[in-house]
C-alpha positions in Angstrom: 36.9 -16.3 48.9 35.6 -19.8 49.4 32.0 -18.5 49.5 32.1 -17.4 45.8 30.8 -20.6 44.4 27.3 -19.7 45.8 26.8 -22.6 48.1 25.6 -24.8 45.3 27.6 -27.7 46.6 30.0 -27.4 43.7 33.7 -27.7 44.2 35.7 -24.6 43.4 37.8 -24.7 40.2 41.1 -23.0 39.9 41.7 -20.8 36.8 44.8 -21.8 34.9 47.0 -18.8 34.3 45.0 -16.7 36.8 45.8 -15.6 40.3 46.3 -18.5 42.7 43.8 -19.1 45.4 40.9 -17.6 43.5 38.0 -19.7 42.4 35.8 -19.3 39.4 32.1 -20.1 39.6 31.8 -19.7 35.8 34.2 -22.5 35.0 32.6 -24.7 37.7 29.1 -24.2 36.2 30.4 -24.6 32.7 31.7 -28.1 33.4 28.9 -29.3 35.6 25.9 -27.8 33.8 26.1 -29.6 30.5 22.7 -31.2 30.9 21.0 -28.2 32.5 19.1 -25.4 30.8 21.0 -23.6 28.1 19.4 -20.3 29.1 22.0 -20.0 31.9 25.0 -20.5 29.7 26.3 -17.4 28.0 25.5 -17.1 24.3 29.1 -16.7 23.2 30.1 -19.9 25.1 27.3 -21.8 23.4 28.4 -20.5 20.0 31.9 -21.5 20.6 30.9 -25.0 21.7 28.6 -25.6 18.7 30.6 -24.2 15.8 33.8 -25.7 14.6 35.0 -22.5 12.9 34.3 -21.0 9.6 34.5 -23.0 6.4 36.9 -22.0 3.7 34.0 -20.6 1.6 32.8 -18.4 4.5 36.4 -17.2 5.1 36.9 -16.3 1.4 33.5 -14.5 1.4 34.4 -12.6 4.5 37.8 -11.6 3.1 36.2 -10.5 -0.1 33.6 -8.4 1.8 36.4 -6.9 3.9 38.5 -6.0 0.8 35.5 -4.6 -1.1 34.5 -2.5 1.9 38.0 -1.1 2.3 38.2 -0.2 -1.4 34.9 1.5 -1.3 35.8 3.4 1.9 39.1 4.6 0.2 37.2 5.6 -2.9 34.6 7.5 -0.9 37.4 9.3 1.0 39.1 10.3 -2.3 35.8 11.5 -3.7 35.1 13.7 -0.7 38.6 15.0 -0.6 38.5 15.8 -4.4 35.2 17.6 -4.0 36.5 19.8 -1.1 39.7 20.6 -2.9 37.7 21.5 -6.0 35.4 23.8 -4.1 38.4 25.5 -2.5 40.2 26.2 -5.7 37.3 26.6 -8.2 34.9 28.4 -5.8 36.5 31.9 -6.2 36.6 31.4 -10.0 33.0 30.4 -10.1 32.1 33.4 -7.9 34.0 35.9 -10.1 32.5 34.5 -13.4 29.0 34.0 -12.1 27.6 37.1 -14.1 28.5 35.1 -17.2 27.4 31.6 -16.1 24.0 32.5 -14.5 22.4 33.9 -17.7 24.0 31.1 -19.7 22.6 28.4 -17.3 19.1 30.0 -17.5 19.2 30.1 -21.3 20.5 26.5 -21.5 17.7 25.4 -19.1 15.0 27.1 -21.2 16.4 25.7 -24.4 16.5 22.2 -22.9 13.0 22.5 -21.5 11.7 23.7 -24.9 13.4 20.9 -26.8 12.2 18.2 -24.4 8.7 19.6 -24.5 8.7 19.5 -28.3 10.0 16.0 -28.4 7.4 14.9 -25.9 4.6 16.5 -27.8 5.9 14.9 -31.0 6.0 11.5 -29.4 2.4 12.0 -28.1 1.2 13.1 -31.5 2.8 10.1 -33.2 1.2 7.8 -30.6 -2.2 9.4 -31.2 -1.9 9.2 -34.9 -0.8 5.5 -34.8 -3.8 4.7 -32.5 -6.2 6.5 -34.8 -4.8 4.7 -37.9 -5.2 1.3 -36.2 -8.7 2.2 -35.0 -9.9 3.3 -38.4 -8.4 0.4 -40.2 -10.1 -2.0 -37.9 -7.2 -3.4 -36.0 -8.9 -2.8 -32.6 -6.2 -1.0 -30.6 -6.2 -0.7 -26.8 -9.2 1.3 -25.6 -11.2 1.0 -28.9 -14.1 -0.7 -27.1 -14.4 2.3 -24.8 -14.4 4.7 -27.8 -17.1 2.5 -29.5 -19.2 2.6 -26.3 -18.9 6.4 -26.0 -19.8 6.8 -29.6 -22.9 4.7 -29.3 -23.9 6.6 -26.1 -23.5 9.9 -27.9 -25.5 8.6 -30.9 -28.3 7.4 -28.6 -28.4 10.7 -26.7 -28.5 12.6 -30.0 -31.4 10.4 -31.2 -33.3 11.0 -27.9 -32.7 14.7 -28.1 -33.9 14.8 -31.7 -37.1 12.9 -30.8 -37.7 15.1 -27.8 -37.1 18.3 -29.9 -39.7 17.1 -32.5 -42.3 16.5 -29.8 -41.5 19.7 -27.9 -41.0 21.7 -31.1 -44.4 20.6 -32.4 -45.9 21.6 -29.1 -44.3 25.1 -29.4 -45.3 25.4 -33.0 -48.9 24.6 -32.0 -48.8 27.1 -29.1 -47.4 29.8 -31.4 -50.4 29.4 -33.7 -52.7 29.7 -30.8 -51.0 32.9 -29.6 -50.9 34.5 -33.0 -53.6 33.0 -35.3 -52.6 35.0 -38.3 -49.0 33.9 -38.2 
């Protein structure tokens, strides 16, 4: 067992509390490699050498985290247990009374959907009415500039169509007189 130290020229070190006669290359390297590369020392050993233990704030935080986690775990277990017990006892009752509950649930869903649709449409109508009131009173609501631009484009297009119709209509009127001179 004398060759366990790897032939690095280091003296074997006895482990205290271990078997007598055995050497430990780890302890030998630990004491003699304080100035060598830290990549060869185990991470846990480096952490134990550099930290002096947790502060009281860290300890209280860890204990709080531990207690909160345990409480949440207990509550989750109680919730799952209650749900399973409820399904076991109330499942047959729900199955037997389902011919009553299914039409009731469908009717309740339809009534709720109709009510929410009516409320949504009422809110949309109030918003549109408020916007129109602000627009026509000159308060310039959001999007009024786009409405003004669209209105001017429509007016310009209508003017161009009217002018074109006058020109084209006069042409057709003249062509109609040529086709039917007595008309």
